[in-house]
N, C-alpha and C positions, 0 to 999 in steps of 0.2 A: 168246449176252448179246443183249438187246435195247437199242436205239438210245434215248436220252433223249427225254421227252418232254415237253410243258407242256399241262396241263387248264386250259382258260377256260371261260365260259360257263356257271357255274353256273345248271341249270335250276331245282336243288329253291328259290330264294328266291322267284321267280316263280309258283309252283306253289302247289299244296293237300295239305297233308300228313294224315294220317288214322292210325291204329296202333288194331289189336285190342286192347293191353294197354298201360294208361299208369297212372302214378298222377296221383292228379288235383292237385298241386301243380308235376310234374314231366311236362309236355306233350311232346308231340310235336312241334308248334310251336316248340320250342327249338328245336332242329334247322336251324333259319332264319336263328338267328341265328350271329354269328362271334365269339362269347364262349363257348370251350369249359368255363366252367365253369356255363353255362345249359345244364343237360342234360335230357336226357329219358331217361325210367326205366320200362322195364313190370314191371308186378307179377308177372313170372316169369321163365322159361329157354326155355322150349321153344316152337317155332314161334312166336315172336312177328313180325309183319307190320310194316312199313312201306309204307303205299302211300302214291302220287306219283299224283297228277292234275296234267299239267305245262303244262293248259288248252288246248295243242296238241300235234303233232308236233315231237319236237325230240331232237335225237341227243345220245347219250349214247356213249362210247368207254372211260372208266374213273367206277369207284366210289370213295369215299374218303371213311374215317369216321373223326374224332379225339374225342380224351376219353372213349375206350371202355372197360370191364371186361372185353371180351374175353378169351381165357383160351387157350393148348395143346389145352384139352379142348373146344373148340368143336367140334362135332359135324356140321356144315352150317352150308350157306348155299344160298338156294334164288332166283333173280332170276329173274323174270318179266316180260315187257314185251308191249301189246297198242295197238293202234289203235282198239279198240272197248272192251272189258274185260277184265277178267282172269278169265281163264277161257273167253275167247271169242277164237279165231283170233289166238292170240298165237304173238308174231313173236318171243319168246325164252322158253326155260323151261329153265334151265339146274341142276344141283344141283354145286357146287364146295364145295371146300376152302378159305377162303378164307385170304389169309395178316394172318395177325395179331401186332402186337408188343405183348407187355404190359410193355416199357420205356418204350416211346413211346405207346404207350396206342392205337395205331391199325391202323386195316384199310387193305387195298387190295383192289381185282382191276379189272383191264381184260380188257375181252370179248374174245374172237376176235376178234369183226368188230363194228365198229360198229352200234348200232342205234338209229331213229328210231322213235318211240313216244309216244305221249300218255299211255299208261298204265304205271305199274312198281312191281314189290310184290318188297323183300325181305325175305324169313325166315330169320331167325336162330335159333339153336339153340343153346345153350352149357350144359352140365350141371358147367362149370367155376366157375360163380357161382350165387345164388339167385335174382339180376335180372339182366335185361339193361338197359344205360347205353349211353348217348355225348353228346358236345358239337355236334356237326356232322356233317352229311351232305353230300358232293361230289359232284355226276354230272353229265357233259359232255364235250364231244368233247376231243379231243387235237391237237397240233400233232407229227409227227413226222418232221422232214425226213430227207431219204435219208442224206445224210452225219452222222455223230454230231457231240456237241458237243468243242471240242478239250480235251482232257486237262490236266492238274494245277491241276482247279477248285477253290478251298477251301472245305468247310462248316466254320464256324468257330463258335463257341458266344461271344457275348457276356454278360458278366456285370454288370447292371445295379446290383450292390450298391453302396453307400454306405459310405465309413470318413471318419470324420470328427476329427481329432485336437481335443482340447479341451485347454483351458489347465493342466488341471493335469497333462498328460502321458498321459491313457488314450488308446483309442481306440475311438471307438464304433464300431460297423457295424448297417449298417442293410441289412437281407436284401430283395433285390427277384427276382423271377424273370429268367433266362437267357434270352435269344431266341436265334436261328440265323439263320445268312445263310450265302447262298453265291452268289460273281461265277458265270456261266459266258458262254462262247461260243460261239453256232453259228458256224462257221470257213468253212464250205464249203457255204451255200446258192445255191440257183441262181438265177436273177432271178426265176421265176415264185414259190419261196417267198420271198423276203426281200419282193420287192415286192410280190405280189397275195394272198400272208396272213399275215408279220408286221410287215409295216411297217403294214398297217390294221386287222389283229386284235389283234396284242400290242398296239403302242403305244397304242391309242385306252385297252385294259382298262389299262395301268399309268397313264395320263393320268385316268381318270377311279377310280382306286384300289379297282379288283375284285379281287378272288381269284384267285390262280391256283396250279396243284399242279403243281410240275416233281420228277420220277424221274427220275433218271441210267438206272436197269435194274430194272423191275418182276420180275425172273427173278433177281435177286442176294440171295445171303443175308443180305445187310444193306441188303436195298431200302428199308429202313423207317429206316436213319442216312443214308442217300443221298438221301432223300426232302424235302422242304419243301412245306407249304402255308402261303403268306403271300400275301404285295404286293410288287408289281416296285416297290422305290424306286430302283432306278437303271437309267435307260433310254439305254444306249449309241448311239451316232449306227449309221446303216446303210451300211457299208462297201464300197466299190469296189476290192478286193485288185487284181484284174487281170479282164481282160475279162469270163473266165466265173467268176472268184471273188469270192464275198460273202461278209460277215461283221454279225452284230450281238451287242452285248452285254449282259446284264441282271446286276441285282442283285437278287434276291428274300431277305425278312425274314419270319421265321415270324411266325405270329399267335397272340397268347397267348389 
């Protein structure tokens, strides 16, 4: 199994997204919003390109897509990266089978090695659908400490449905989408990990309300159930447990 990681600094939002296939009212730029219902939809299901010009060379270690309609019939995913242009001096050209969930409508892929590049292309083919769509694209570096998170971390679903009892005795129910949360602790951080990386990077992201991607283990069969894309709503203290042992607590809440 792999240690848990936290993805951050999504490079998609500050870049320029284009595609070789999109429906006129469901543009590729919808992948740059944080609302999963604002989708990009391709006109077909074969060799659909998502091209990103990040503006400058930026680090990517993990790719996640939310609000997708991809199926188990996914034929393939090609990821390319270059500092010149796609098709020239490519730093990455990899054909893979992406990890897709039809229950959570998500896709995740962690690169074998992090790549720093300006130009990126993701090519999708899925014969299980007549067109490909998605609501959000996340591409960025990850923080994966040498020691794993403390276990016993809860993944909980919070219902926001309202129930109101009326004077006549009946109960009116107002359905609302549920959200998911997870509390987790990195409890065996080195001094360099805590004060050199987590405190300046992740604490700042939490304060600014930027999205993160928490994944317990990308090799797990149920990875999509043990993963959250969302906001860090709870930020614990940096704890000096012993001279050589440090911890940091977080709470992440999913974004709808």
